[in-house]
N, C-alpha and C positions, 0 to 999 in steps of 0.2 A: 167220717169223711170230710166237712169243709174247713176241718185246720189241718188233715192232709191236701186238699189241693190248694189251699193258702200256700204250704210250705214247694209244693209242684212248680206253681206260678210264678214263684218269688226264683228258684233256682233256675227255672229255665229263662225270665227274663234276664237274669244275671248273664248266666251263659249265652246269651243273644247280644250282648252288649248294653245293656242299662245299668248304669252304678248303682242305683236302687229300685225297692220298688217297697212300697210302705200300704198297708192296706188302714183305712179309715172311716167310718159310720157318715154317710152322707146328710148329716143333719144339719141345719142351718149353721153357720158361723154368728149367733147375736151380735156378738161383741166387734166383733172385724164388722160388720156391716156399720155397726154407728161409726168406726174409726172410718170406714168411707165416707160414710157422708160426710162426715166432719170436712175430710181431706177436699171433695167435689164444694163445699159450702164455700169453700174459703177462693174457691175459683182455681184451683192446682189443675185442672182437669183441661184445663185453656181451651180450643175448641174440636175434643174429642168428644162429640155427639152421644156414641156409644156410650160414652161414659156418666150422662147426664138425663139417662129415661129417668123417667118419672119412677115408674115400678123396676129397679133397677135388680137384676137377678144373681149377683154377683157374687151374696155369697149362701146361694138356695140353688144346689144342685137340683131338687123335685122340681123346677121351672126347666130344666134340659130333657129330666127322662122323672116321668110322671112317678113311677115306684121305685124312684131312684131308693136304695138301701145302703149301699157301700160304693167311697171313690178306691179305685187304685191309685196310687200317687208315683209315677215312676222320674226318676231324673237320666239324665245322659251328659257325658260329661264333653266339653267342647274344646279346653284351650288349647292354642301352641303361642312358643314362645315369641317373640316379636323382634322383626328384624331391625338394625339401623335406617334410618329413612335414607333411601337412593340417594335423591338429590330434592332440591327445594319443589321440583317440579313433580313432587308425589304428593297427593292427600292421604290422609291416614281413614281405616275403614275400621268401624267397631270389631273386635274379635269373633261375637256372635255372629257375623256376616261373611267373615271372609272364605268361606267353603259354600256350599250348595244351600237354600233355602230349608230350613228345620222343620216349618212345618210339613211337608210335602218328605224328606227323609224321615222323620219320627213313623209318622203314618204309614209309609211304606215298609218301616221295619216290624211294626205293629201284624200288618200284614202277614208278611214272612215270617213271624213268630207265627199266626195262628196256623201255616202251611207248616210248619215244622212240630210244632204241639198242639193234641187234638185238644188239650185241657182249655186252653187259649182259644182255638178256635170254636167250641162250644160256649165261653165264654164272650166271645164278640157278638156273639147270635143276640144276648139279651143286656148288651153293652151300646154305651157311646164314647166315644174317643176324641178327645179335645189335646191344642197345645197351643193355646195362646190363641184361639181361634173365636172365644166368644168371652164377654167380659166376665169371665169371675173370678175369685180370687184366688186362684192356684198358689200363688206364695202361702199365704195365709193356712190353705188346706194344708200345707206340704209341711209348714212348721206345725201345725196341730199332729200332724202325725209321726212327728219326732226326727224330722229329715235336716231340719237346718233351725236358725232364727232370721228373724228379719233386724237387718241391721239399720241402722241411722242412715243410709244408702237405699235404704228400704227395699236392699237386694235380699236373695234367700242365701246363707252364709254356713256351711257346713263348718262346724267347728275344726273336723278334722282334713279336708277337704277344699276350702275356699267358695266362691261363689261363680265358679265357673262351669255353671251347670242349667240346659232347658229342664224344664218343668212339661210333664205330659199326664193326663190323666184318664182312667176308662171310670162311667158310670154306668152303676149295674142292679137291677134290681136282684139279684143275690146278694145273699145276708152271708157277713162272713166275721169275724171275731176281729175287730178293732185292735191295729198294734196297739201296745202301750204306750201312751202320751208322755210317759214318766219318761224323760229321759234327760243328756244333759243340754239339749238343745232346747228344753218346755220353755225358759224365758222367752217372751219376745222382745215386746218394748215398753217403755213405759212415754205414752205419750197420749193425748186429745183429753177432753175434758171428759169424756163419760165412759171412759177406758178403765179397765181394771188394772192398775198398777202392778209389772211386773218387772222384776229385774232384769238388764239388760246387758248381754255379755258383751257389747260397745264399751259398758262400762265409762269414764274419761274418755276415751279416743274420738279424735274428732277431725284426726286424717280428710277424709273422704270430703268432710264440710269444707275444710280448710283447702281442699286440691280445686273445689269447683269455681270454675275462675267466672260465672255467671250468677252464683249464687243461686242455686237450685235448691240445694237440700238447708239453707241456712234455716229452716222449720224442721230441725231432727226427725225423722222416721213418715216425713212427708215432704214427697218429690214434687218441688212446681213445676208444673210442666211448662207453663210461659217461658220459664231462665232455663230451661234444659236445653244441651245443645241437641240431645238423639231427637226430642218435642221436633224443634226445627227444623234438622236435618234430615228426616223422615217423614214425622204426620205431618206437619204439615205443607200445604198448596201453595201458598201465597207467597210473597217476599219474607225476608225474615230481615226485623228492626237494627236499625242502623243500630243502636246499642248492644246487638246481642254480635254481632258482626267480628268484633276483635276477639271475643270470648271463646266462637268456636277455632281460632287456632289455626291446627292442620286437619283437623277433622272434618273431611268429605263426607261421611255414614255413620252419622251414630258417635259413640263414647265410650271411653272405659277408663277414663284417670280418677271416677269415685274408685270401680274394682284394682285398679292398678296400684292405688297407695293402701289399701287393707289388709291389716298384718294377718288375717288368715288365708290371704292368699299367696306370702313369702315364698310357701313352699309347693307353689302350684306348678305341675309339670303335667308331661303327656305320659308320665309313666301308666296310670291308670288306665290309660286309653286303649292300652296294647292288648292282647292278649297271646298265650303260647299257642299255638296249631303245629299237629306234626303233616310232614308233605312224606310223601315217597322217595323223593330224592334228594332234600335238602335236611331231612331229619326236622327236629324243633326249631320253628321262626315265632318271630314277633311280626303279629301282625295287627290293624289298624282295627278297632272296633267302629269305625262310623269313620271309614277313609272319606266319605262325605262332607264333613266340619274341615277337614283337611287344607290349608291356604292354597294348594296346589290342585282341588276341586275346583276351586271357584275365581274370586280377583284377587286373594292375598291379602295381605295386613297392608299393603301400599299402591294405590290406585295411580295411574301415571294421567296426570289431571290434563295436557294437551289432547288426548285421546277421546277425552270427558266432552271437553270445550270444541272439538271440530265436531261433534253431532249436532249440529246447527245450521241453519240454511246460510248462514255469514262467513262461516268458518269451512265449511265440509270440503269444497272443491278445494282448497288451495291446503289444507293443513290435514285431513281423516288420514288420504293414506301414508302419508308422511309420518303421522303419528303413529301408526299402525306398524309399519319398519322400523322404526324407533323401538316400540313394544314389545317385538317382536307378535305381532297378530296377523298371524299368514291365515288361518281359518277364518279370523273376521272379514281379512280384506277379499277372500275369494266369494266368501258369501256378499257382501257389499259387490262387489263386479257380476257376480250372479244375477242380482237385484237390478243391477241398472241395466243391465243385459235386456233384461225383461220388459223394461220401460219405453227402452227406445223400440223392439219388438213391438210394442203395445204403439207408441207414437213414431211413424214412419219419420217425421221431419226429422228428426232427433239426430245430430250428428257425433259430435266425438264428445268422452264426458266433461275437458274442456267449456267446450261451447254450447254443450247438449243440455244442461243442467240446470244451467241459471233458466232456460227457458221452461220448466217444470209450473204447474200451478204450487201456489203456496202447501194445496191438501195434499196434492202428489209428493211434493216432494218433504213434506211430515211425514206421511206415512212410510216414503223409503225411509225416514230417519229414525221412527220407532222400529221399525222392521230390526233395521241393523241395532238398536238399541235391547230390545228383547235377546236377540241372538246371542248378545254379548252379556247381558245380565238376567235374562228370563228365570232361570233357571238358581240365581240367587239371593237375596233379601232386597236387594240394592235394586232392584227392578218397584217394589213399595214408593221409592221416590219419583220414580216417574222421570223420562227423560231430560223434561223439566227442570225438576226439580236436582235432577243430578247435577245438570249444567249449571246451577243458579247457585248451588255449593262449591260447586268447582270455583266457579268467578270468585268467591269469597275467601277459599283457601288461598289463591292465586293472590288475592291483593292482598290477606296476611304474609306472605311466603316471599312474593314476588321473583318467584320462579322463571329464570332466564326464557324459558322457550315457552310458556304457556304464559305471559306476561303482554307478548304482538297480538293476541287471539285473545285475552280477555279485553286489550285494548280495542281492535275491530269488533269484538260484539257489544261492548257497550254502548259504541260508535253506532252500532246498525240499531238496536235497541232505542235511541236516542233519537236519531232519524225516523225512525218508525210512530215517534209522539209529534 
């Protein structure tokens, strides 16, 4: 019966859009735990405090579910081709973040799967679901389950379909027979003083190391977050060091350079992201499995920098609506006008937009700008950077690119910051 249930779950998960589902024992990954300790002992975790707890849970599922017996590891594809940069006034967004927030999308997909499938409904009653939401070594468990190997860029790489994949897991107290751990992907990496040396499918390739402009991968298989563009533009809440700024280049949120040059991603395409469905009127048509990950569902691959830069007290009145018009953000304009109207009603002495907003208190103005920011970015991963973080990133990209429309705004923002001190 457990074997039959396992096959049913696999079939239903792939029919529902997940690219793969594997089963693995929930036993701790002790060798990977040693590697994790070595990584953080080198200081590579930067300021990510959740990675430096005294008793890390990263390799031990039983800390997340006391009676954990089995991990179900899901993968979901998110690749989409990157169009050419529209102009120097646009900043690049990492591929995983071009659509809606994958945390919410994958959780909702699992909930929908439970409504569709009695087997998954019963399973969820005895499980916990996660996707990059707890410090669990997801990639290590995925490697152990045969879903790929961990490359020198530290990403999970499938020999057949590359690395543009989200990972999610169900931890359950039900016991299933683990999938065979012997596969073409069973070689993990040769790294770490205490690690068991295993042949790597990266072989002698160093493309990802050579492509990283900030040297974050100089210690292969160990990502140094202190030098990583993604860390500084997403996780970091403070200022970005001067020595990092030039390396950030055009990246306003995250970075894909180590994925783009990987030979295993040469054949990356959207083919596996479509399913064939029959309709009453059109016959058989192709349908995106995860339309939420498509660029049109979120901010896309390129973000208009003047729009981001206008979300500051120093630039909002003069530039925001102009930037909305230039980037076709009608819904955002309508929302902003509605919120401004609410403020007018709240404070009766307000006049028009031009002379009214500058009478706002700092707190009210920031609250208005945060509302507008979350209306635009709240359902996307970019909300993690928060408004001030994204403006900080946009300033750096503007300085690196010297985009004509955003340069004037950058100078105004820097002047206002200087005067504030």
